[in-house]
C-alpha positions in Angstrom: -7.2 -18.3 19.1 -8.7 -21.5 17.8 -12.4 -21.2 17.1 -13.5 -24.7 16.4 -17.1 -24.3 17.4 -17.5 -21.2 15.3 -16.0 -22.3 12.1 -16.2 -26.1 12.1 -19.3 -26.3 10.0 -18.6 -23.3 7.7 -16.5 -24.1 4.7 -16.1 -21.3 2.2 -14.6 -21.7 -1.3 -11.7 -19.5 -2.5 -13.1 -17.7 -5.2 16.2 19.0 -18.6 16.5 21.9 -20.4 20.3 22.3 -21.3 22.2 24.8 -19.1 23.8 27.8 -20.7 27.6 27.7 -20.6 29.9 30.7 -20.5 33.3 30.5 -22.2 35.9 32.6 -20.5 38.4 34.3 -22.8 41.9 32.9 -22.7 44.6 35.2 -21.5 47.1 36.4 -24.2 50.7 35.5 -23.9 52.4 37.4 -21.1 49.2 39.1 -20.0 49.6 38.1 -16.4 53.3 37.2 -16.5 55.6 39.0 -14.0 58.8 37.4 -15.3 60.1 36.5 -18.7 58.4 33.5 -20.0 60.5 30.4 -20.6 59.7 27.6 -23.0 58.0 24.7 -21.3 60.3 21.9 -20.2 59.4 18.4 -21.1 58.4 16.2 -18.1 60.3 13.0 -17.7 58.4 10.0 -18.7 57.3 7.7 -15.8 56.8 4.0 -16.4 53.2 2.9 -16.2 53.0 0.8 -13.1 49.2 0.1 -13.4 47.5 -0.4 -16.7 44.5 1.9 -17.4 41.4 0.3 -15.9 38.0 0.3 -17.4 35.7 3.0 -15.9 33.7 1.7 -13.0 30.1 0.8 -13.9 27.4 3.0 -12.6 26.0 1.9 -9.3 22.3 0.9 -9.3 20.2 2.8 -6.8 18.5 0.6 -4.3 14.7 0.4 -4.6 14.1 0.2 -0.9 15.1 2.4 2.0 17.6 0.9 4.4 15.9 2.5 7.4 12.3 3.4 6.5 10.2 5.6 8.8 8.6 3.9 11.8 4.9 3.8 12.5 4.8 6.9 14.8 6.8 9.0 12.3 4.6 7.8 9.4 1.3 8.6 11.2 2.6 12.0 12.2 3.7 12.8 8.6 0.2 12.0 7.3 -1.5 14.0 9.9 0.8 17.0 9.5 0.3 17.0 5.7 -3.5 16.7 5.9 -4.2 19.1 8.7 -1.3 21.5 7.7 -3.0 21.9 4.3 -6.4 22.5 6.0 -7.9 19.4 4.4 -10.9 19.3 6.8 -12.4 16.6 8.9 -12.9 13.9 6.2 -10.6 11.3 7.7 -11.5 8.8 5.0 -9.5 10.8 2.4 -6.0 10.7 4.0 -6.6 7.1 5.2 -7.8 6.2 1.6 -4.6 7.7 0.2 -2.5 5.5 2.4 -4.6 2.5 1.5 -4.2 3.2 -2.2 -0.5 3.3 -2.0 -0.3 0.2 0.2 -2.5 -1.7 -2.3 -0.5 -0.6 -5.4 -0.3 -3.8 -7.5 3.2 -3.3 -8.8 5.7 -4.5 -6.3 9.5 -4.4 -5.8 10.0 -0.9 -7.4 9.4 1.4 -4.4 11.8 4.2 -5.4 10.9 4.2 -9.1 7.2 4.1 -8.4 7.5 6.9 -5.8 9.3 9.1 -8.3 6.6 8.4 -10.9 3.8 9.2 -8.5 5.5 12.5 -7.4 5.3 13.6 -11.0 1.5 13.3 -11.2 -0.9 16.2 -10.8 -3.6 16.0 -8.2 -6.3 14.9 -10.7 -4.1 12.0 -11.8 -3.5 11.1 -8.2 -7.2 10.9 -7.5 -7.6 8.8 -10.6 -5.1 6.4 -9.1 -7.4 5.9 -6.1 -10.2 4.8 -8.4 -8.0 2.5 -10.5 -6.5 0.7 -7.5 -10.0 0.2 -6.0 -11.3 -1.2 -9.3 -8.2 -3.5 -9.7 -8.8 -5.1 -6.3 -12.6 -5.2 -6.6 -12.1 -7.6 -9.4 -10.0 -9.8 -7.2 -11.5 -9.4 -3.7 -14.8 -7.6 -4.1 -16.0 -8.5 -0.5 -12.9 -6.8 1.1 -13.0 -3.8 -1.2 -16.7 -3.3 -0.5 -16.0 -3.3 3.2 -13.2 -0.8 2.6 -15.2 1.3 0.1 -15.4 4.2 2.5 -11.7 4.8 1.8 -12.2 5.0 -2.0 -15.7 6.4 -2.6 -14.5 10.0 -2.1 -12.4 9.8 -5.3 -15.6 9.5 -7.3 -16.7 13.1 -6.4 -16.7 15.6 -9.3 -15.5 18.5 -7.3 -13.2 19.2 -4.5 -12.4 22.4 -2.6 -9.1 24.1 -3.2 -7.9 23.2 0.3 -8.9 19.5 -0.3 -7.0 19.3 -3.5 -3.9 20.8 -1.9 -4.3 18.4 1.1 -4.7 15.4 -1.2 -1.5 16.2 -3.0 0.4 17.0 0.2 -0.8 13.7 1.8 0.3 11.6 -1.2 3.7 13.2 -1.1 4.0 12.8 2.7 3.1 9.1 2.5 5.7 8.6 -0.2 8.4 10.5 1.6 7.6 8.5 4.8 8.3 5.2 3.0 4.8 3.8 2.5 6.0 1.8 -0.5 9.1 0.6 1.3 6.7 -0.9 4.0 4.1 -2.4 1.6 5.9 -2.8 -1.8 7.4 -6.3 -1.6 6.2 -9.3 -3.5 6.5 -11.3 -0.3 3.6 -10.4 2.0 5.7 -11.3 5.1 7.8 -8.2 4.5 4.6 -6.1 4.1 3.3 -7.3 7.5 6.1 -5.9 9.5 4.1 -2.8 10.4 0.4 -1.8 10.5 0.4 1.5 8.6 -3.4 1.7 8.6 -3.5 1.7 12.4 -0.9 4.4 12.8 -2.7 6.5 10.2 -6.2 6.2 11.8 -5.0 6.7 15.4 -2.8 9.7 14.6 -5.5 11.4 12.5 -8.2 10.9 15.1 -8.3 13.2 18.1 -7.8 11.6 21.5 -11.2 12.7 22.7 -12.8 11.0 19.6 -10.9 7.8 20.4 -12.0 8.0 24.0 -15.6 8.5 22.9 -15.4 5.5 20.6 -13.6 3.4 23.2 -10.9 2.9 20.5 -7.5 1.9 21.8 -5.4 0.0 19.3 -3.2 -2.7 21.0 0.5 -1.9 20.8 2.2 -4.2 18.3 4.6 -5.6 20.9 1.7 -6.7 23.1 0.0 -8.3 20.0 3.2 -10.2 19.3 3.2 -11.5 22.9 -0.4 -12.6 22.8 0.1 -14.3 19.4 3.0 -16.3 20.7 1.2 -17.3 23.9 -2.0 -18.2 22.2 -0.7 -20.1 19.1 2.2 -21.8 20.8 5.2 -23.2 19.1 3.9 -26.5 17.8 3.2 -26.3 14.0 1.4 -29.7 14.1 -1.7 -28.2 15.9 -2.1 -25.5 13.2 -3.5 -27.2 10.1 -5.1 -25.9 6.9 -8.5 -25.7 8.7 -7.2 -23.7 11.6 -9.2 -20.5 12.2 -8.6 -17.2 14.0 -11.4 -14.9 15.1 -10.9 -11.4 16.5 -14.3 -9.9 17.6 -12.8 -6.4 18.2 -10.2 -6.4 15.5 -9.5 -2.7 14.9 -7.3 -2.6 11.8 -6.1 -6.2 12.4 -3.1 -5.8 14.6 -3.6 -9.1 16.3 -3.9 -10.8 12.9 -0.6 -9.3 11.8 1.2 -10.7 14.8 -0.5 -14.1 14.5 0.4 -14.3 10.8 4.0 -13.4 11.4 4.1 -16.0 14.2 2.8 -18.9 12.1 5.2 -17.8 9.3 8.1 -18.2 11.7 6.9 -21.8 12.1 6.9 -22.4 8.4 3.2 -22.1 8.0 1.5 -20.0 5.2 -1.3 -18.0 6.9 -3.1 -18.0 3.5 -4.0 -21.6 4.3 -5.9 -20.6 7.4 -9.2 -18.8 8.0 -9.2 -15.3 9.4 -12.4 -13.5 10.5 -12.5 -10.0 11.9 -15.4 -8.1 13.5 -15.1 -4.4 14.1 -17.6 -1.7 15.0 -15.8 1.3 13.6 -16.3 1.5 9.8 -13.0 3.3 9.2 -11.0 0.7 11.2 -12.9 -2.1 9.6 -12.0 -0.7 6.2 -8.3 -0.5 7.3 -8.5 -4.1 8.4 -9.9 -5.2 5.0 -7.0 -3.4 3.3 -4.5 -5.1 5.6 -6.0 -8.5 4.8 -4.8 -8.0 1.2 -1.5 -6.3 2.0 -0.5 -8.9 4.5 -1.4 -11.9 2.2 -4.0 -13.4 4.6 -5.4 -15.5 1.8 -8.8 -16.2 0.3 -10.5 -17.3 3.5 -10.0 -13.9 5.2 -13.1 -11.8 5.8 -14.1 -8.6 7.7 -17.5 -7.7 9.1 -18.4 -4.3 10.4 -20.8 -4.3 13.3 -21.3 -4.3 17.1 -20.1 -7.6 18.5 -21.8 -7.0 21.8 -25.1 -6.5 20.2 -24.9 -8.9 17.3 -22.6 -11.7 18.4 -21.2 -13.7 15.6 -21.4 -12.1 12.2 -19.9 -15.1 10.3 -23.1 -16.0 8.4 -23.6 -12.3 7.4 -20.0 -12.1 6.2 -20.3 -15.3 4.2 -23.5 -14.1 2.5 -22.0 -10.7 1.8 -19.0 -12.4 0.2 -21.2 -14.6 -2.0 -23.3 -11.6 -3.1 -20.2 -9.5 -4.0 -18.5 -12.4 -5.8 -21.6 -12.9 -7.9 -21.8 -9.2 -8.7 -18.1 -9.3 -9.8 -18.6 -12.3 -12.0 -21.7 -10.8 -13.6 -19.8 -7.6 -14.3 -16.9 -9.5 -15.8 -19.2 -11.5 -18.0 -20.9 -8.3 -19.3 -17.5 -6.7 -20.0 -16.4 -9.8 -21.9 -19.6 -9.7 -24.1 -19.2 -6.0 -24.7 -15.6 -6.5 -25.8 -16.5 -9.4 -28.1 -19.3 -7.3 -29.7 -16.8 -4.4 -30.2 -14.3 -6.7 -31.9 -17.0 -8.1 -34.2 -18.1 -4.6 -35.1 -14.5 -3.6 -35.9 -14.0 -6.7 -38.2 -17.3 -6.0 -40.0 -16.4 -2.4 -40.4 -13.0 -3.2 -41.8 -14.4 -5.8 -44.2 -16.9 -3.2 -45.5 -14.2 -0.6 -46.0 -12.1 -3.1 -47.9 -15.0 -4.0 -50.2 
């Protein structure tokens, strides 16, 4: 989907407790004997045919599952955990939990990280949502602002008992359904094998709600076919300035297929421009998360709005990005000044105490 007319004039810079043991009493001599005991006979010595070998080293556990859950199974696990715990109708919470785990910064340690997260209480899990959002806001403030609906709920001071139980159950369900196996690689190409955000949104949302919104996410196999037909097989025609626009992007399924297709031709999708427009705020938030998870690069943006009513939202998205990058830079500068002042105060206080 080459959009030369739309993007040609718009350049954007990249900114164990021990167990008790029971000792059984030893039987006395002849206690259970039915015949007269005879002295033990020495066994003939056998020549050693094979020298004693060193004990085998302990096998390392693989960090990634060999057959992780597929998209349908994953989505159903999230929906069963949330609704089974009577979490309510706040879809942004379970979708935000999946987004948090998909965006977890530490990669290549899926099993170890999953075990660590399972050991956290629900308040600590909610804190993880805030920390992940803050981490990525410092790196892609525009995308995290678009996805903010998935993280703002974690700033609430109080949750109902059912919500807390549902949050914990959903975290565990996502981990058990291999969310980190799907999104925990350093290579974003591995993380783009499946669109977990799409399966989560479509499974949580009732079919009548999807019909009312006119929301029908394109099956991944169809997206793959469209991408191959549209982009072709000639890498020469896809340069660094190549741009792809999806005016009804959903969670970005078409982008996932297109990115995988250009990777198969030896092209890094992070060198291209990706622009998504989507009317549903929840789906747009999922698309923004996927832009990061799939490694779509610095020139990837998502705008939430009605394409039929507004047309192109490129200029609005560019201005939104510039505003958020400036806010991020101002916040980083203020934090640097505050840290410097704190260090000076510590030095002055230490010198005064020494005197």
